[in-house]
N, C-alpha and C positions, 0 to 999 in steps of 0.2 A: 544349751540356754535359749533354745528356741521359744518356752515359753514367756521369756523375756524379750528377745529380741529375733528380728528374722532378719537376715542379708541374701540379697538375690538380684543379681544384674546390677552391681556396684549401688542398690539403693538400701537402706537400714531401714524397717518399720521398729518402733518399739511399742510394746503389747501392755505396755502399762507406766504409769509415771514413774521415772528412775531417780532413786535417792543414791548418791553416789557418794564414797569416800573421794577427795580431791587429793592431786598427787601434793607431796609436800617433801621439800629434801629434808633429809635427815628426820622425818617423821614418820613416814607410809613405809616401814620397814616390813617385810613379810608377815611378819607375827602381828604386827598392828592392822595389817590388813586381813587377815583372817579374823581376828577379835572383833572389829568393825563387821564383818560381814556374818559373825555370829549374832550380833546385835539388831543385824536386819539390814544394814547396807546392801542395795541391790547390785552395785557395781565399785569396785576398789580400783585404786590406780597408784602404779609405782610412785616412787621416787623417779625424779627426772634421771634419765640412762643416755649418757653420751654414747653417739656412734662411733665416734673414733675409738673410745674404749672396747665397744662392741667389736669392733672391725681389728682390732688388735688383740681381741681375746682376754681381755683383763680379767683376771681370776675374781677382784674384789666386784665389779661390774657382772659378772657373771653368778656370783652369788646373790645379788641384788635382784636378779631375777627370779629367784626362788619363791613359788608359788603354791599355796595351800587352801584357800578361800571357795568357798561353794558359791561365790558370787558372780558375775560377769566378769571378767579379768580384762583390766586395759595396762599397756606397758607406755608410758610416757616416755619417749625419745626427743632429744633436741642435737642439733648440730648443724652445718650449713654448706656442707659438702656433698654436692650428690654423688659422689664414687662412693665416699665414706657411708650414706645411705643405703645407695644400693647393696653395697656388699654386707651391710651390718644385717640387712634383711634376710640374708641368706642362714643365718643363725637359727639353729634348731632351739634356741631357747625361747624364740617366739611362740613354740608349738604350745606352750603353757596357757598363750592366753588369748582371747576372742577378739579386740580390738588393739589397735596401735593409733596412741596419740603423738601430735607434733606439737613441742612447745614454741608457741610465737608470742609467750606473755611473760614469763619469768624478767622482773626486774631487778636482780641483783648484778652489780656494777662488773663483778669479773664475769657474768656471762653475755653482759651486753657488751662490755668492751670487746668481747672476743666474736663479737656478729650474732652472736645466738640469741635466744628467747626473744625478748620484745623487741630487739635491734631489727628484726627481719622486717617489722612494720614500716620500716624507712623507705624500703624500696619494694613496691608491690608485686612490681615485673619481675624483680631478680627473684624473690620467692613465689612466683606463680611456677618456674621452672624447677625449684627445690619441690615446692608440695607436689607439682606433676608429676616428678621423679620418685619419690615415697608412693604416690597412689599406683603408678606404672609399676612398681616391684614388690607391692604388699598384694596378698591373696587374702586380705582380711581386712574389715571395715576400717577407715583410716577418719581420724577426728583430727581438728586444731582448735587449741585453745590459745586465745590472744585476748589483748585489752583494747583500750578507747583509742589509744594511738601513742605517739610517741613525738618527743619533741615540743610540745604543745601543740601538734596535729593531730586532730581528730578526724581518724579515717576507718574507722572500723566498719562500718559498712560496706566499702569499697571494698576491704580487705575481706569482709567475709563473702562479696558475691563473687571474687577471684577464689575464693576456697571453692567454693559451689561450682565453678567451670571447671575446676582441676578434677573434678570427681569425688572430693569428700564427702563422708557420708554423714556427717555431723560434724556441729561447732559450738566451743563452748566459751560465752565472753566474761570476761570478770571486768566490770564496767568501772574501771579508775584508768588513768593514763599510768604510762611505765614513770613518770616523774611521780605521782601520787604514790606510788608504793603500795601501802597497806595503810594509810593513813586516809584520815576523812571518810565519807560515807560513799559506796556505790551510785551512781547516777540510775536509780531505778527507772526513769523514761528510756533509758538506752534499751535495755532487753525489748521493750515493746515493737521499738522503731527497727530493729534487727528481725524479730520474729515476722514483722509485716514484709520483708525486705529482701528474705531468700524462701527457697522452696524445699530447705533440707530443716531435720530438727535442728534447735538452739538449748543448750542447756544454761542455766544461769549459774554461775560462781561468783561468792562474794557475799558477805554479811547475812547469810543463811543461819539463822539460830533458835527460829522457833516455829511450833506450825502453823502460826500466821503468816511470817515469811514465806516458807513454804506454798501454801494456798495462794497465795498473792502470785506468785511466780507460777503456778499451776493455772491461774485465772487468766493471766494472758498469754497463754498457749505454751509455753516452756514445756521441754519434753521432760527434763528432770532438773534437780538441783545436785551442782556439787557442793557438800561439806567440806570445809579445810579448817582454818584456826578454833571454829566452834569446837570441833572435835576431839582437839589435842587435849589428851589425858580424859578424855569426855566420849567413850564410845556409846555410851548410855543415847546419846543424841537422836540414833538412830533409831532407837525404841521408843523414845518420846514422841519422834516424827510419824512413827508408825503406829504408834497408842498401843504397843505390845510390850508384856512384862520382860524388864530386861535379865538376860539368862545367866549372868555372874552378879555378884556383889562387887563392891570396889574392890575389896583385899582376892577374892577370887580373880579379878580381871589382872592385878597387879602380877599377881604368882603365876597367871597364865602367860602373861605377856615376857615374862623373867624365864620362865622354865623352856619357851619356846627359844628365844634368844641364846639358851644356854647351849641349843645344837649350832648356832651359828657362830660365835664368836670361839675362837682356839685359846685365849687366855683369860683368868678371871679377872684381870688389869682392863682388859680391853672392854671385858662386859662390863664391868662398874662403870668406867668411864662413859661407856655409851648410854647406859641403862640409866644414870642419875639424870639426865633430863626427861625422860620419861617419867621418872619417879616424881620431879618438883611438878609436873603438869598434873599428874595423877592428883596430889594434895593441895592443889590449889584452892580448893572449895572447902579445903577442913578448917577447924577451930585453930589457932595459932599456926596458919601454913604458912608464914615468913617466919617463925621460928624454926619449923619443920625444914622448909629450905635449907636454912643455914648449915644444919647438922647434913643434911644430904651432900651438898658441896664438898663437905671434908670426907666423905665416904671414900675407901680405897679397898674395902674388902666385901665379899658377900655376905659374910656372917653380919657386918651393919648393916648393909639392905635387908636381911631376913627378919633382924631383930625389930627394926622400923617397921615392917609389914604385920609382924606379928601382934605389934600395940594396935595397929589401925582397928 
């Protein structure tokens, strides 16, 4: 990955503006990460991985860390227990990844209630100890993803400076508060304020869906952008942002994703149950999408899935 970034003495240098697939629970499985890399994503990030599950050698979690893309590979972890973090980082599963990302931004109630995700923005000094532990025990670049703040307290700049002091290589801001979730628009002014406040690279996450959005992020000094919801069922966005022809048609993408997942799920039932949500995202832009989605919701067999794909 030297052509896209260099890491030396705890410092990271990106050799180009990075267009990344953002981490999304239940979305960025290994197959979708590979597909987005094929469409031009420079970096792909896993779903959130629990350090507790890694420490306990969870079979399901181990499978989530399968990686086959040709992009910069980033594994996003979450947790708050320093011992678990230190133990988890001994896992050979990280050998396939170039970067470790730490989640301090997830707004999901069950995550926050457990003291993880954006809950870590409540106590910067406590989180300083956690992130210091992570940096100390990782032999790879560490990044941190976070929000504007939590509990109506906006502290993202203070939080970012703490991350920099801990030795984090770069940071990613999603410029909404925990309370906003994904509602409303991101605070575009926050990114420039943050970039001017730290001396490490800053990635822009949130509401990037066009070349114009990306160019604005680039113009204010962002090191890159992370594409999340705009990529769901739409890996073509990476080709659009890079102004390159897509490598596959819509039908080919769906088949490729499905066939890759066949090597992941043990039974037809679990495969179909999981893939239906991806299929509904893939067809959302098609004529009669609402009617098609209603049919997909009732699918229980691969034959039904394949019959629909053949008609696309």
